[in-house]
C-alpha positions as CSV (number, residue, x, y, z in Angstrom):
1,M,0.0,0.2,0.0
2,P,1.1,3.6,-0.5
3,A,2.7,5.2,2.6
4,D,-0.3,7.8,2.9
5,V,-2.8,4.9,2.8
6,I,-1.0,3.0,5.3
7,S,-0.9,5.9,7.5
8,A,-4.6,6.7,7.3
9,R,-5.2,2.9,7.9
10,A,-3.0,2.9,11.1
11,R,-4.9,6.1,12.4
12,Q,-8.1,4.5,12.0
13,I,-7.0,1.0,13.7
14,H,-5.3,3.2,16.5
15,S,-8.1,5.3,17.2
16,S,-10.6,2.3,17.5
17,S,-8.3,0.0,19.5
18,L,-8.0,-0.3,23.2
19,V,-4.4,1.1,23.8
20,F,-3.1,-0.3,27.4
21,D,0.2,0.8,28.6
22,T,1.1,-1.5,31.4
23,H,3.8,0.5,33.1
24,A,4.2,4.2,33.7
25,D,6.0,5.7,36.8
26,T,4.2,9.2,36.6
27,P,3.0,8.9,40.2
28,Q,6.5,10.1,41.2
29,R,5.8,13.5,39.6
30,L,2.4,13.5,41.2
31,L,3.7,13.1,44.7
32,F,6.8,15.0,44.7
33,D,6.2,17.8,42.3
34,K,2.4,18.0,42.8
35,F,2.0,17.6,39.0
36,D,-1.4,18.2,37.5
37,L,-2.2,15.5,34.9
38,G,-4.6,17.9,33.3
39,H,-1.6,20.2,32.1
40,R,0.3,19.4,28.9
41,D,3.7,19.7,30.3
42,V,7.3,20.1,28.3
43,E,9.0,17.7,30.9
44,G,8.2,14.1,31.6
45,C,6.3,11.7,29.5
46,V,2.7,11.5,30.6
47,D,-0.2,13.9,31.1
48,I,-3.9,13.9,30.0
49,P,-3.4,15.8,27.0
50,R,-0.5,13.7,25.5
51,M,-2.4,10.4,26.4
52,R,-5.4,11.8,24.7
53,E,-3.2,12.6,21.7
54,G,-1.6,9.2,21.8
55,G,-4.7,7.4,22.1
56,I,-4.1,5.6,25.3
57,G,-7.3,4.3,26.9
58,A,-5.7,2.5,29.8
59,I,-2.7,2.7,31.9
60,F,-1.1,1.0,35.0
61,F,0.4,3.7,37.1
62,A,3.3,2.1,39.0
63,L,3.5,2.8,42.7
64,W,7.5,2.5,42.8
65,V,9.4,2.5,45.8
66,P,13.1,2.7,45.8
67,V,14.8,-0.2,47.2
68,E,16.7,1.9,49.7
69,I,13.3,2.5,51.6
70,T,12.4,-0.6,53.4
71,G,10.0,-1.6,56.4
72,Q,7.0,0.4,57.1
73,A,8.5,3.4,55.4
74,A,8.3,1.5,52.2
75,T,4.6,0.6,52.7
76,R,3.8,4.4,53.6
77,R,5.8,5.5,50.5
78,A,3.6,3.2,48.1
79,S,0.4,4.4,50.0
80,D,1.3,8.0,49.5
81,L,1.9,7.3,45.9
82,L,-1.6,5.7,45.7
83,D,-3.0,8.8,47.3
84,S,-1.5,11.0,44.8
85,V,-3.0,9.1,41.8
86,L,-6.5,9.0,43.5
87,K,-6.4,12.6,43.8
88,Q,-5.8,13.2,40.2
89,V,-8.6,11.1,39.2
90,E,-10.9,12.9,41.6
91,E,-9.8,16.2,40.0
92,H,-10.3,14.9,36.4
93,P,-13.4,12.8,36.6
94,A,-14.3,13.7,32.8
95,D,-11.1,12.3,31.6
96,L,-10.0,9.6,34.1
97,A,-11.7,6.7,36.0
98,I,-10.0,4.1,38.6
99,A,-10.4,0.6,37.2
100,K,-10.2,-2.3,39.4
101,S,-11.3,-5.0,36.9
102,S,-11.4,-5.9,33.1
103,A,-15.2,-4.7,33.3
104,D,-14.1,-1.5,34.7
105,V,-11.6,-0.8,32.0
106,A,-14.4,-1.6,29.2
107,R,-16.8,0.8,31.1
108,A,-14.3,3.5,31.1
109,R,-13.8,3.1,27.4
110,Q,-17.5,3.3,26.7
111,E,-17.5,6.7,28.7
112,R,-14.6,7.8,26.7
113,K,-12.4,8.1,29.7
114,I,-8.8,6.8,30.2
115,A,-9.0,3.8,32.8
116,V,-6.3,4.2,35.6
117,M,-5.1,1.0,37.0
118,L,-2.6,0.7,39.8
119,G,0.5,-1.6,40.5
120,I,3.1,-1.7,43.1
121,E,6.7,-1.9,41.7
122,G,8.8,-3.6,44.3
123,G,7.3,-6.4,46.5
124,H,9.3,-4.8,49.5
125,A,6.4,-2.2,49.7
126,I,4.3,-4.9,51.5
127,N,7.0,-5.2,54.3
128,S,6.7,-9.1,54.0
129,D,3.1,-8.8,55.5
130,L,0.1,-10.4,53.6
131,N,-2.2,-8.0,55.5
132,A,-0.6,-5.1,53.8
133,L,-1.0,-6.8,50.4
134,R,-4.6,-7.4,51.0
135,D,-4.8,-3.5,52.3
136,F,-3.5,-2.5,49.0
137,H,-5.8,-4.7,47.0
138,A,-8.7,-3.3,48.9
139,R,-7.5,0.2,47.8
140,G,-7.5,-0.7,44.2
141,V,-4.0,-2.0,43.5
142,R,-4.4,-5.0,40.9
143,C,-0.7,-5.7,40.0
144,M,2.6,-6.0,41.9
145,T,6.1,-6.3,40.4
146,L,7.4,-8.9,43.0
147,T,11.0,-7.2,43.1
148,H,12.7,-4.1,41.9
149,N,16.6,-3.9,41.6
150,A,17.3,-5.7,44.9
151,A,16.1,-9.0,46.5
152,T,13.3,-8.7,49.0
153,E,13.1,-11.0,52.1
154,W,11.3,-13.5,50.0
155,A,12.3,-13.1,46.2
156,D,15.7,-12.4,44.4
157,S,15.9,-10.0,41.6
158,S,17.7,-9.9,38.4
159,N,20.0,-6.9,39.3
160,D,21.0,-8.3,42.7
161,A,22.9,-11.2,43.9
162,P,21.0,-14.2,44.7
163,R,19.9,-14.6,48.3
164,H,17.2,-17.1,48.0
165,Q,17.7,-19.0,44.6
166,G,14.3,-17.8,43.7
167,L,11.1,-17.5,45.9
168,T,11.2,-18.4,49.5
169,D,8.0,-20.4,51.2
170,F,6.5,-16.9,52.1
171,G,7.2,-15.8,48.4
172,K,5.1,-18.6,47.2
173,E,2.5,-17.6,49.7
174,V,2.6,-14.0,48.5
175,V,2.0,-15.4,44.9
176,R,-0.9,-17.7,45.8
177,E,-2.4,-14.9,47.8
178,M,-2.5,-12.6,44.7
179,N,-3.9,-15.3,42.9
180,R,-6.9,-15.5,45.5
181,L,-7.1,-11.7,45.4
182,G,-7.1,-11.4,41.5
183,M,-3.9,-9.4,41.3
184,L,-1.4,-9.7,38.4
185,A,1.9,-11.1,39.4
186,D,4.5,-9.1,37.6
187,V,8.0,-10.9,36.8
188,S,9.7,-7.9,35.3
189,H,12.8,-7.2,37.5
190,V,12.9,-10.8,39.1
191,S,15.7,-13.2,38.7
192,D,15.5,-16.2,36.4
193,S,15.1,-18.6,39.3
194,T,12.5,-16.4,40.9
195,F,10.7,-16.4,37.4
196,Y,10.4,-19.9,37.1
197,D,9.4,-20.3,40.8
198,V,6.5,-17.9,40.0
199,L,5.3,-19.9,37.1
200,K,5.5,-23.1,39.3
201,T,3.3,-21.5,42.1
202,T,0.7,-19.5,40.2
203,R,-2.6,-20.7,39.0
204,A,-3.4,-17.5,37.2
205,P,-1.6,-16.0,34.1
206,V,1.6,-13.9,34.7
207,I,2.9,-10.8,33.3
208,A,6.3,-9.3,32.6
209,S,4.9,-5.7,32.6
210,H,8.1,-3.7,31.1
211,S,10.9,-6.1,29.7
212,C,12.3,-6.7,26.3
213,C,14.0,-9.8,24.4
214,R,17.4,-11.0,25.8
215,A,18.2,-12.4,22.5
216,L,18.4,-8.9,21.0
217,C,19.6,-7.1,24.2
218,R,21.6,-9.2,26.6
219,V,20.8,-7.6,30.0
220,P,19.4,-9.3,32.9
221,R,16.2,-7.4,33.0
222,N,15.3,-8.9,29.6
223,L,13.6,-12.3,29.3
224,D,15.4,-15.1,27.1
225,D,13.6,-17.1,24.4
226,E,13.0,-20.1,26.9
227,M,11.4,-17.7,29.6
228,I,9.1,-16.0,26.8
229,R,7.7,-19.3,25.9
230,A,7.2,-20.4,29.4
231,L,5.4,-17.2,30.0
232,A,3.1,-17.9,27.1
233,A,2.6,-21.1,28.0
234,S,0.9,-20.0,31.4
235,S,-1.3,-17.6,29.2
236,G,0.9,-14.8,30.2
237,V,2.1,-11.8,28.4
238,I,5.3,-10.0,27.9
239,Y,5.2,-6.4,27.6
240,I,7.9,-4.8,25.3
241,T,9.2,-1.6,27.2
242,F,10.9,1.5,25.6
243,H,14.0,1.9,27.9
244,N,17.0,2.5,25.6
245,A,19.2,0.1,27.6
246,F,16.8,-2.8,27.3
247,L,16.2,-2.1,23.5
248,S,19.8,-1.5,22.3
249,Q,22.8,-3.8,22.9
250,E,24.9,-0.8,21.7
251,Y,23.4,1.5,24.2
252,A,23.6,-1.0,27.0
253,D,27.3,-1.8,26.3
254,A,28.2,2.0,26.1
255,S,26.4,2.8,29.3
256,R,28.3,0.2,31.1
257,S,31.6,1.7,29.8
258,L,30.6,5.1,31.4
259,A,29.8,3.6,34.7
260,S,32.1,5.7,36.7
261,E,31.0,8.8,35.1
262,S,27.4,7.9,35.5
263,T,28.0,7.2,39.1
264,E,29.4,10.7,39.8
265,R,26.7,12.3,37.9
266,Q,23.9,10.3,39.8
267,R,25.7,11.4,43.1
268,A,25.3,14.9,42.0
269,I,21.8,14.5,41.1
270,R,20.9,12.8,44.5
271,E,22.7,15.7,46.3
272,K,20.8,18.4,44.4
273,F,17.3,16.8,44.5
274,G,17.3,14.8,47.7
275,S,14.2,12.5,48.0
276,N,12.5,14.1,45.0
277,E,12.5,11.0,42.7
278,A,10.5,12.8,40.0
279,R,13.3,15.3,39.6
280,K,15.9,12.6,39.6
281,L,14.4,10.7,36.9
282,I,14.0,14.0,34.6
283,E,17.4,14.9,35.3
284,G,18.7,11.4,34.3
285,Q,16.9,11.7,31.0
286,R,18.6,15.2,30.4
287,W,21.9,13.3,31.2
288,S,21.4,10.6,28.8
289,D,20.3,13.3,25.9
290,E,23.5,14.9,26.6
291,L,25.7,11.9,26.3
292,I,23.8,11.2,23.0
293,R,24.4,14.5,21.7
294,A,28.2,14.2,22.7
295,G,28.4,11.0,20.9
296,K,29.2,9.0,24.1
297,L,25.9,7.0,23.8
298,P,24.3,5.9,20.5
299,Q,20.7,7.2,19.6
300,V,18.3,4.6,19.8
301,S,15.4,4.4,17.4
302,W,11.8,3.8,18.5
303,E,11.8,1.2,15.8
304,K,13.8,-1.0,18.2
305,I,10.5,-1.4,20.0
306,L,9.1,-3.0,16.8
307,D,12.1,-5.4,16.7
308,H,11.4,-6.8,20.1
309,I,7.8,-7.1,19.4
310,D,8.7,-9.0,16.1
311,H,11.0,-11.3,18.1
312,A,8.4,-12.2,20.7
313,V,5.7,-12.6,18.3
314,G,7.8,-15.0,16.2
315,L,8.3,-17.0,19.4
316,V,5.0,-17.2,20.8
317,G,2.4,-15.4,18.6
318,A,0.6,-12.0,19.0
319,D,-1.6,-13.3,21.8
320,H,1.3,-13.0,24.3
321,V,3.0,-9.8,23.5
322,G,1.9,-6.2,24.6
323,V,3.7,-2.9,25.3
324,G,4.5,-1.4,28.7
325,S,6.4,1.9,28.1
326,D,8.1,2.7,31.5
327,F,7.4,6.4,30.9
328,D,8.8,8.8,33.4
329,G,10.8,6.0,34.7
330,A,13.4,5.3,32.2
331,F,15.2,6.7,29.1
332,M,13.1,7.0,26.0
333,P,14.3,6.1,22.4
334,A,14.1,8.8,19.6
335,G,10.9,9.2,18.1
336,L,8.7,7.8,21.2
337,A,9.6,10.2,23.9
338,D,6.1,10.7,25.5
339,A,2.7,9.3,25.5
340,S,1.6,11.4,22.5
341,K,3.6,9.3,20.1
342,Y,2.0,5.9,20.8
343,A,0.3,5.7,17.4
344,A,3.7,5.3,15.8
345,I,3.8,1.8,17.1
346,T,0.5,0.9,15.1
347,E,1.8,2.4,12.1
348,G,5.0,0.7,12.4
349,L,3.3,-2.9,13.1
350,L,1.1,-2.3,9.9
351,R,4.1,-1.4,7.8
352,R,5.6,-4.6,8.9
353,G,2.9,-6.7,7.7
354,Y,0.9,-7.2,11.0
355,G,-2.8,-7.7,10.3
356,E,-5.3,-5.7,12.3
357,P,-6.6,-8.4,14.7
358,H,-2.9,-8.9,15.8
359,I,-2.2,-5.3,16.1
360,R,-5.4,-4.8,18.4
361,K,-4.3,-7.7,20.6
362,I,-0.8,-6.2,21.1
363,L,-2.1,-2.7,21.8
364,G,-4.4,-3.8,24.5
365,E,-6.7,-6.7,24.1
366,N,-4.2,-9.1,25.3
367,T,-4.3,-7.2,28.7
368,L,-7.8,-7.1,28.9
369,R,-8.0,-10.9,28.3
370,V,-5.3,-11.6,30.9
371,L,-7.1,-9.4,33.6
372,A,-10.3,-11.3,33.1
373,E,-8.4,-14.7,33.4
374,V,-6.8,-13.5,36.5
375,E,-10.2,-12.5,37.8
376,R,-11.8,-15.9,36.8
377,V,-8.9,-17.7,38.8
378,S,-9.5,-15.5,41.8
379,Q,-13.4,-16.2,41.8
380,M,-12.6,-20.0,41.3
381,L,-10.3,-20.0,44.6
382,N,-12.6,-17.9,46.6
383,G,-15.5,-20.4,45.6
384,D,-13.2,-23.4,46.4
385,K,-12.3,-21.7,49.9
386,A,-16.1,-21.2,50.7
């Protein structure tokens, strides 16, 4: 098809699809900068105007707790982030709606609102307490990334030395309780051993909310081919993320070569902004952009996202692949710097020969399906218990 015909077709598919981003760290901006989502900003990646422009119909906002924060302080941080999201939904009722189920997402779409879902990033936020997990669920949390960049007391992380060789017995209890509650277990950030322990334990589909393919970029945060196949066999989904260092081997290698320079810059950023994680992340993006302009880091094209989608689809089919940007929490590729650019993915997939049904699945239908399956498992388990 001619280029203009493809573009027009892509716009039609995109505008009529459920576009569901499974990971954005925007709550940091809401909490620390008191950022108003109704304001189109020159900084960051996500706000209502840019989500509308990019056609995003549903989004998981991550309640990310840095691994340095532990114990009750970690639980409080996640709770504060949750409050900041609820406040924005209350202030923008015409545009946003909290979604606690697949039905809620569908209802928000009918009402032309953006469905906002809540996910904890870092299982240390529950402070090894199942009651805390239940409390977060009662407040609307429907997903938890089991670790972040350090092991918890019950699960190993991909970015930390192993402490448990996977999940502990309590970690398996966490997964089983998430099944019962109807919460998505998210294996982005976990170690390979933890990944397989989760799959052995769960009775519901599992997701990797923001990971790429290790075959294309060899970093621990990405999934290898065997893991992607195992995830799909559990009816789960890998969500390709936009972070430069997970998309591009060249960028990841160059980043490692700048380790000492990066450490010094990060120290300076921490000293300048203290506990304001939102400013640290924005300054980190500026630092990455500076290094790219100076030729110290390679520029990464947004089309790398399509390469990772192609690889995963080639392994397991379009039913088990989606997109989870990591907006406001990572360094974005050229051409997909913020939520307004999302339609590029649809056009890119169409140009690569994907059919409309497969594009719709990747954009959001797979997520709706997984949510519904997790809910069905929860209903079954609660019925069994009764």
